[in-house]
N, C-alpha and C positions, 0 to 999 in steps of 0.2 A: 809534652810534659814529662819530666823525668820522674820515674817511680822509684821509691826506696826499695831496696832489696829485702825480701822477707827473711827474717831470722827470729825464731821463737826459742827462747832459752829459759830454763828454770832449774832451780835446785831448792825446793821448799823444804826446810828443816823438818817440819812436822810430818811431811810425807815420808821421809826417811825413817823417822821414829815409828810411824804407823806401820810401815812394812815390817820392821823388826818385831814390833808387838804382834802383828798378824801371824808371823811365823811361830811365835811363842804360843799363841792361843790355838793354833791348829790342833794341838794335842787334846784340847778340851772338847772338840766338836766331832760329830759323826759324819757330817756331809757339808757341802758348801753350795750356796746359791750365788752364781755370778750374774750380775746385772750389766747388760750392755745396752747402749743407745741404739735403737733399731735404725736410726738414720745413718749410723756408722757401724755396721756389724763387724767390720774388720778393724777400723781405726780406734774404736772405743773399747776393744777387748785388750786386757792387760797383756803386754808382751810376755811370752813364756809363762802363762798362767799355770800350765800343767807342771812346770818345774817348780813354781812357787808353792803350789798346793800339794805336790807329791802325789800320794796315792788316794787322796780324799775324793770320794765320788762327788759329782758336780751336776747341779741343775742350772741350765742357762736360761735366763729370761731376756728376751729381746723387748726391752721396755720402750715406751713412747711409740709403740707401733701405730697409734692413732695418728701420728704425724707422718706416716709413710704410706705408700701404696702396698697393701699386703700381698698383692699378686707378685710384686717385685721382690718381696721378702721370701717367697717360697723357695727359690734356689738357695738363699742364704741359710734357711732352716736346715735344708738337706746337707749343705756343706759343713755347717757347724756340728750337726749330729754325727756325721761321718768322721770328722776330724777329732772330735772329743770322745766319741763313744757314749755320750750321755744325752738325755732328752733336752729339747729346746721348746720353750713355750713363748708365744707372742702375748704381750701384756701391755697394759698402760694403767696409770694411777686412777683414771676416771671410771674404768669398768670393773665391777666387782664379780662378774660372772666366772672368772677364772680362779677365784680364791681357793675353792675346794680342790681344783686340779693341782695347783701349786703345792698346797699342803700335802696332798696325797703323794705326789711325786717325790717331794722332799723327804717325807717319812719313809717311803719305800727305799730311797737311797741310804737312809740312816740305819735301817733295820739290821743289816748284817753285822755292823759293829755292836749294836745293842745286844743282839743274840750272842755275840762272842763274849761280851761282858757278863751276861746272865749265866753262861756256861762256867764262868769263873766263880759263880756263887753270888754275884751282885743282883740286887733287885732291879726290876725294870724301872726305868726313868724316862722322862720325856726325851724325844729326839732333840739333839742340840745341833743347830744349823748356823753356820757363819754366812753372813751376807757380805760379798766383796764386789768391787768394781771401781771404775774411774770416778773422779769427782763429778757430781752433777748429772749422773746417769739415772738418778731417781731411786737410789737404794732406800733412803728414809721414807719416801713416798710409798714405795711398795710395802714396807713394813707397816706403815700407818694404815694402808689398805687392808693388810692381812689381819691387823689387830682391830680394825674398824675404830681407830682412835688416832690421836696425835701425840703419842708418847715419845717420839723422837723428833729432833729438830729437822726442819726442811728449809731450803732456801734456794734462790735462783743463782747464787754465786758459788763458785767452786770452793770446796773445803769447809762447808758449814759443820759437818759432823767431825769432831776432833778427837773424841774419846769413845772407847768401846763400851757398849751397854747391852745387857740382856733384856729381851722383851718376851714375855709369855704370850704365845698365840692362843693356845688352849692346853688342856692337860697332857696332850700328846707331843707338843712341840714347843721349843724355845728358840728364839733367834738371837744371834749376836750381830748387832750392827757395828760396822767398822768405818773409820775415816776413809775417804777416797784415796786410792793408791794410783800413782802414775810413775812411769820409769824415772830413775834418778837423773837421767839426761835424755835428750831427744835428738838423735842423729837424723831421723827421718822427718824432714821438714814438711813433707806432704801430709803425714799423719798429724804432725804438730798443728798445722793450720786448720785441719778439720776439727781437731779438738777445740781449737779457739772458736770455730764457727758455732759450736754447741755449748760454749762457755764452760768447758771442762778444764781449762787452765786459767791461771790468774790473769785478770785484765791488765796487770802491770807488765806482762810478758809480751804484749803486742800493742800496736796502734790500731784504732778502729778503721782508719782509712785503708791501710794496707790489707787488713783482713777482709774488709768489705769488698775491695777490688778482687781479691782472690776468690771470694765466694761468688761474686757475679760472673767470673770467668767460668767456674764449674757449672753454675746454673745456666749460663748461656749455651754451654756445650750439651747439657743433658736435658734441660727443661726450658728452653728458650721461649717458646710461645706462651707458656703459662705465666712466666715472670714478666714478659713484655706486656701481656694483657693486664696484669695486676697493676703495673706502674704506668700503663698507657703511654708507652714509648716504643720506638722501633730500634733503639740502641741501648743495650744494657751496660751503660757506663754511669759512674757517679754523677758526672756532669749532666748527662741527658736526663737522668731521673730527678736530679735537683731542679732542673728547668721545668720538667713535667709537673712537679709538685709545687712549683713557685717558691722553692727554698733558695732565696737569693740574699746575698749580703750586700753591704754598701759597695757601690761601684758597679753593680750589676753582675758580680761574680757568683757562681754557684756556691752554696753553703755545703762544702764537702763534708765537714765534720758532722753536721746535723743529718745529712743524707746517709752517711756511713752508719751512724747510730741507729737510724730507723730501719735500714736494710737488715742489719744484724738482728734487731728486735723482731721485725716482721718474719724473718726466717725462723728464729727460735720459737716463736709463738705459733708457727704453722700457718701463718696468714698467706704466704706465697703459694702454698700447695703442699702436697704430700710427697716428699722426696727422700731418696737414698743417695748419699753422696759417694759412697764406696762403690767400686766395680767388682764384680765377681772375679775378674781376672787378677785383681790385686791379691786376693786370698789364694 
């Protein structure tokens, strides 16, 4: 069977505007929280984030860590801390035990700028923190967890948050939620396909079949036994999984589209297992 060549391309206009606005708003904040999908510690980190944020101190949240093996995340935490020079916290939207730690670290990073403003005669104000990250990494869900409410929009599709909005966490800290930012073009198709796996790019930029096949290739190489056991098949192909699930269309052919949709859904919801798709060697 001939397989179509993978090519994911995008140039979303609202993303370009969001990046421009983000740069303008940096002057208003004291520090930044960068949210990364823990399943893609390398691929879901905005390329050249240090160049984009300039000298702003940064707290890195490896979100959706409940969908990964945290022992496998340990080397990534060390790498990201050494590379950025800033703290890294494992988090997820379901667990609220880390709220105080996140707030504490963010306010500590903001304090030097607040002190500098106070030396100029200004009164102390709440720390102002900007939240940035790729689409669908869980920025709004993190803010909702911190505020213990649902003041920002959340959604399973990339690009739900389109306009910046301030959210008061407590008297000491305010957060600025921002639309997801992705590079204006994607030359690295390995990164692009992984972003598609976790729904961080528009569904219009890829076909389910091609992306599902690419995902199965990676899972077969890294987590073959777990996925084969889940689908009760000895062969991780769309055709074999369709037959194992009795997803057949007229003529006895496997229902490739249905199978592709379910594989992507199963992975995104963590049903297949707790996985990290990036390799430390990539970073």
